[in-house]
Phi, psi and omega in degrees: 000135175267137178227152168237154179264110186258139182286130178230094182067239181268006180225176178241138180242135179289125186234125181290144180226154171251124186258150177247228181294153180212154174224200184291337185245328195232153172225128178280132174254115182280318177206157178120334179240148172254153180300133178090353176293140178269138184216161176284126181245344179226147176063027178295345180300334177295315180291323177295325179294320179293320178300318179296326179294326179296329182266001181288142178247128180254124174243142180267000000 
């Protein structure tokens, strides 16, 4: 599943998107974003890492 991190107030939320055609510079977003929404375009791997931590299970 492809996601982008969309700004919601003071935080960013992982939002599923459907992607279309892409090249070296551009990616077509078919659905999941509205015109004018603010989203993370660089260094999103930090946010993905934090998202992964939320689903981690720690056993003693």
